[in-house]
N, C-alpha and C positions, 0 to 999 in steps of 0.2 A: 151833400156832407154826411147826412145821417146814413144814406144808403152805403156810402163808402165804409163808414164805421161798422155797419151791419155786415157787409162783405168781409171785412177784415175779421170781425169777431168770428163769423162763421168758419172762416179759413183756419183761425186759430183752433177753434173747437174741433174741426175736422182733423187738424194736424195732431192734436193731443190724443183723439180717439185712434187715429192711425198708429200713432206711437205706441199706444196701449196695446193695440192688437199685435203690432209687430213684436213687441216684447213677449206677449203671451205665445205667439208662434216660435219665437226663438226658444223660449224655455222648452217647448214641446220637442222642438228638433234637438236641442242639447241632451234632454233627457233620453230621447230615442238613441242618439248617438252613443251617449254614455252607456246605455244598456247593451248596445252591440259591442262597444269596447270591452265591457266586463265579460261578455260571452266569449269573445275572441280571446281575451286574456286567460279565461278558465281553459279554452281549447288548447291554447299554447302550452298552459302549464301542465294540462293532462298528456299532451304529446311528448313534452320534455320528460315527465315522469316515466311515460312508457318507453322512450328511448333510453333513458338512465337505467331503467331496469334490464332492458335488452342488452345494453352494453355491459352492465354488472355481470349478468349471466354469462355473456361471452368471456369476459376477463377471467371469471372464476373457471369456466371450462378450460381456458388456456392455461391457467395456473395449475389446474389438476393435470392436464396433459403433460406439462413440463415437469411437474412433479414426478409422475409416472415414469417419464422417460428418463429422468435423472436417477430415479429410484433403480430403474432397469439396468442402466449403465453401471451404477455403483455395485449392484449385485453381481453383474457380470464380471467387473473388474475384481470384486472380492473373490469371486469364484476362481478366477484365473490365478490370483495370488495363493488362494487356498491349495489349488492344484499343484503349483509350483512348490509350496512349502511341504505338501505331502510327497511330491517326487523327491525333493531333497532329503526328506526324512527317510524315504526308502532307501536312497543311495547311501545314507550315513548308515542305515542298519546293515546293508549289504557290506559296506565297507568294514564295520565292526565285525561282522560275521567272518569276513576274509583275514581280518587281522587275528580274530581269535583262532581261525584255522591255522594261520601261519604260526602263530605262538605255539599251538599244540605240536605242529611239525617240528618247530625248533627244539622244544622239550623233547620230543621223541629222538631227534638227531643227537642232542646233547646227551641223552642217556646212552646211546649207541656208542657215540665217541668215548664216553666214560668207560663203557665196557671194553672197547678196543684199547684204550689206554691201560686199563688194568692187565689186559692180555699181553700187550707189548711189555709193560713193566715185568710180567712173570717170565716173558721170553728173554728179556735183557738180564734178569737174574740168572736164568739157565745159562746163558752165553758166558756171563762172567765166571760161573762155575766152571763151564767147559773150557774157558780160556785159562783158567788157573790150573786145571788139571794138565791141559796141553803144555803150559809153562813149565809145570813140574816135571812132566815126561821129557821135554826138550832139554831141561838142565840135567836130568839124569843121563840121557844120551850122550850129552856133551862131556859129562864127567867121565862116562865110560870110554868115550873116543880119546879124551886127553889121556886116560891111563894107558889106553892101547898104543896111541901115538907118542907118548912121552912129550906132548907139546900142548900149550895153552891155546885156547880159542883165538886170543888176539895174535898170538905167533903165527898160528896156521893161516889166518886172515892175511897177515902181512906177507908171507911166503906166496901165498896164492895171488895177491894183487901185484907183488914184483914180477912174478913169472907172466901174468897177463899183460902188465905194462910192457915188458920187454917184447913179448910177441906182438902187441899191437903197434909198437914203434918200427919193428922190422917190417910188418906188413904196410904200415903208412908210408914209410920211406920208399918201399918198393913201388907203392902205388903212385906217389908223388913223382917218382922219377919216370914211371911209364907216362903219366899225364903231361909233364913237361916236355918229354921227348915228342909226344904225339902233337902238342900245341906248337912246338918249334917247327915240326914238319909242316903243319896245316895253316897256321895262324899267318905267315907272310903271304902264302898263296892265297888264302881267302881275302886278306886285306887288299892285295894288289887287284884281285877280281873285282871286289866292290868298287874300288877307286876307278879301275879302267871302264867298267860298265857305266858308272856315273858320268865320267868325263865324256864318253861317247855319246851318251843319251842327252847331254845338255851342251853340246858344242855350240859356240857363239862366236861371232865376228868382233874383231877389235880393230879400233882406230884411234891412233894418238891424236890428241887435239893440239892444235897449235895456238898461238897468241895473235893470230891475224886473221880477220874477216875481209871478204871482198865484196864491196858494193858495186853492182853493175848499173851503169847509165845508159840512156839512149844515144846521147851525143856529148861531145866535150863542152858544149855550150853551157851545160848545166853546172860545170865546174866553177864558172866565175860567179853564179848566183850562191852556191854554197860557200865560196869564200867571202863574198860580200865586199862592200866598200872598205878598204884598208884592212880587210881580213876580220871584220867585226863579227860577221856571221859564224865563221869557222871557230873563232875563240869563244864565242857564247856556246856553241855546240860542244866543244871539248870541256869547257867549265861546267856545263850541266850534266854531261855523260861521264866524265872522267876517263875519257880514252883519247887517243891521239888519232887525228884525221889527217891522213897523208894523200895530198892531191899533187900528183906528179905527171910525168908524161905517159903513163900507163893508158892505152886507149881505152876509152869507155869503161872505166874503173876508178874506184876510189878505195883506198886501203884504210881499214880501221884496225888499229893496233892497240892492245891491252890484254893484261894477264888475266883479268876477271871476265868469264864469258857472259855473265849477266849484264855487265856494263856494254860489252861488244854488241849484245843482242839488242839492248835499248837503243844504242846509237844507230844500229842497222835499220831497225823498225822506225825510228824517228825520221831518219834520212829519207826512207821510203815515203812516209807520210808527207813530208815537207816538199819533196820533189814532185809527188803526184799533185799536191794542192797548188804549188807554184808560189805561194806566199812564204818567203824565207826572210825573216828579220829577226833579231834578238828576242823581242817579246813572243812572237809566234813560236820560236824555237823552244823557249822555256815551256810554253803551254803544251807543246806537242810532247816534249820528254816527260813531263809530268803525267799526262794521260798514258803514255806508253809504259811508264813504271807501274801505273795501276794495272794495265792490261797484262803485264808481265806476272804481276802478282796472281792474278785470276788464272792465268795460263799454269802457274805453278801448282795452284790448287787442282786444276784439271788434270794436269800430269800425274800428280800423286793419286787421284781417284781412278784414272785409267790405269795405272801400275797395279793398284791392289785388285782392280776387277780382273786385269789379266792374270794375276797370280792367284786368284781365288781366295783372297784373304778377306775375312768379314770382321766388323766390330772394331776397326782401328779408330783411335782418337782423331778427331779433325786436326788437331796441332801436329800430331805424328804425320797425318796424310800431308799436310803443307811441308814438313821437312823432307818427306820422300819426294815431293815434287822439286824441292830446292836442290836435291842430288842431281837433277838433269844438268844444273848448270855448275857443277863442281867436279873437280877431277882429283885423283889420288894417283901420284907418281905417273901423271900423264894419261891415266885410265879414267874414262868417265865413270863417276861414282854411282849413277843410277844403273848403268849397265852392269857395273861390277856387283852391285848389291842384288839386282835381279838374277844374275848368274848364280850368285852364292846361294840365293833362295831356292833356286831350282836344284842345284846340287844337294843342298841339305835335305830338300824333300825327297829326292832319289834315294840318298843314302840312308834316310830314316826309314823309308819303305822296305829297302833290302834288309835293314836290320831289325825291322819290326818295332820301331819306335814311333813315337807320336809325329805324324807327318805334318799337321797344322803348326804345331809349336816350333818344329824345326824350320819350316818355311818363313814364319814370322821373324824368328831369330836371324835368319840368314838375311832377310830384307833390311832389318833394323840395326844390324851389328855395327855399321858405320854412321848411325844417326847422330852421334856426338860431333861429327865433322861439320854439320851444317846448322848448328844453332846460331841465332842472332849475336848472341855474345860468345866470346872466346875466352873462358877462364883458363887458369893454369892446369886444370885437371886433365889427364889423358882422355882421348875421345872415347876409349871403351869404358871408362869409369862414368864419364858424363853422359854417355848412351845409356848405361845402366840406370842411372839416376832418372833421366828422362822417362824410361820404360817404366820404372817404379812409380813415378809421379802420374802417369797416365793408365795406372792399373793394368799393366800387362802381366802374364803369369810369371811366377817366380823362376820357373825353368828358363824362360825366355830372357829374363832380366839377367840370370846368371850366365847364360851363353853369350850375351852382348858383353858383359863385363870381363869375362875370362877369355876372350878369344885372342887376346895378346898376353896372357898369363899375368894380369894385373891382380887378379883375385883367385881363390881356388875354385876349381871346377867341382860343382855339386850335382849338376844335371847331367842326364845321359846324353843330351843333345849338344853340350858345350864343345867336347872335342870334335864333333862333327862340324860345327860352325868354324872352328880354327883350322881344321883340314880344308874345308871348302874355300875359305878365305885365301889360304895358300895356294891352293889349285887354280883358282880364278886369277890370282895376281902373278903366278909363275909361268903362264903360258907364253910362248914366244911371241913378242911384239905387244904384250899386254900393257906392260909398264915401261916407264922411263924415269929413272932417278934424276936426271939432270932437270927435267921439266919441274919436278916437285920442289927441288932446292932453289931452282930460279923463281918460282912463284913465291915461295916462303920468303926469299930475299926482298921481293917487292913489297910483300905485305908488312915486312918489318921496316922498310923504308917508309912507307905511308904512316905506320903507327909511330915511329919516331918524330915525324913531323907534326902529327895531330895532337901530340901531348903538350905543344907550346900554347900559352894564352893568346886568345884572340884568333886562333886558327880555326876557320869554320870547316873547310874541306881540303883534302889534298890527294893528289893523283900522281902515280908513277908512270911515266910515258917514255917512249923511246927505248923500250927494252931495259928500262931502269937507269938510263943515262940522264934523265931529268926528272925532276920533282917539281911539279907545279902546286903552289900553295895558295889557297884563297883565304883571305883574312877579312875580318869585320871592320869595314871602312869607319864605323862609328867608335870603335875602341882602339883602333891601331892607326897612328899617323904614319906619313910618309917616312919620317926618320925612323920610327920603330919598324917599319917594314924593311928598311934596309938593314938595321941591326938584326932583325929576325932571320933574314936570309943568312947572315953571317953566323948566328948562333946554331941554326940548324945544321949547317955544313960542318961546324966544328963538332957537333955531337954525333953526326953521322961518321965523321973520320975516327972518333975515339971509340964508338960502339959497334961499328959494322966493318965487315970485310967484303969487298967488291973489286971488280976489275976496272982498270981505267979511272975515269973521273965522272962525277955526278954534278949536273947543273941544277942549283936550286933557284927556282923563279917564284918570287912572292907577287901575287897580284892583288892590288888594292883598287877596287872600283867603288866610286861614290855615285850613288843613285838617289834622284829626287822624284817622288811620287806624289801626285795630287789627284784629286777626284772632282770631277764637274757634275754638280747635281742639278 
């Protein structure tokens, strides 16, 4: 027990001594580390101070360099501006010197002008004095002559004028007689020479157009297709084109009858397309006729362009070109209007060249002189006046406009080419076989017949067929009843009887067709 206590006490004492020694050792270690830490801190601070000093010097050097660079740039810029200012000052000084020099020159010239003015004034004074002296001398001489001749100056002047006037009248009368006699001898001969040479150089063929076209077919079997079931195809074709389709015993031919050549051409081309396609029924007929009309309009433009190219005419307005193309399908007294206008243009150009006039203006006036006959509207104005108005509208030359308007003496001729156009129009129309009065009156009667019917309310279209012996009138089914259609045919016949003159009788057929159209979508 005692031993145990001794051992424990010894252990406790040893433990206390160990703890004390450990603390002493720890204190020494801590002091040593603390000293080392202080040394390291001092080194770090010293290095930081050295780095800061170095960085400070670098920044100061950079700042100095930047300052020097900016200073150099500023000085350079300032020197440039200073040089510019110096140059401008030099220019201003030079300009001031020039102005001063010019001012001195002006002063010197002004002094010279003043000197010349004084000299001229002195000369004028001398001239006035000389003039007064001459006038006095002249009056003195006149007084002496009046005393010698016993006549005043006014009486002598009147006697001299009378004698000169009588002598001049005698000489002028003699000269006029000689000129008139010479003109009578040569004018007729020269005029005939120009006209004959012009006609010979522009000879043209003439063919009188009729009112019938022939459509050739491969076999007579096609006639049945064209007629259709109960004649519906041929009726649709006649209604769409406004011509009469005659299907008779003529082998391999169908007759197309109508006074309007445009309608006949549309009908002929439509028949050709329908026969080539093989599908012939009313709906197809209307479609083909509409396309053919569009193609004819394009062809009219092409004909007009080809005509002005052939004649060498440039700068013609597009609307006038269309009207020139329409001439191909019109006739004047049976003479094709386009051929007539082309011939007149060539005749005018030849005559203008012979007489030394403007060939281009003469040719344009000759081509356009009948342009008033092919306008879409047909006002009451004469075709010459209407053509002149159209030419003015499309900015043609005033000489050309006057020649168009005066070729039938509706207005006064003011241009040199106007009588040429009138003469060439007469030459072209007076050749043997060129014109036929009966054709013109016949076509005019048919047009009047159609215009009479179209004026009634509810009438959409009307066509004169069978040489004017029948008038087919298409009415609007929505606005015209069957009873009204019957009354309309009677009213039209009565108006024709009262207002028109015609041989035989005219059949008026009013057609009212009801159509129902629907679309499946």
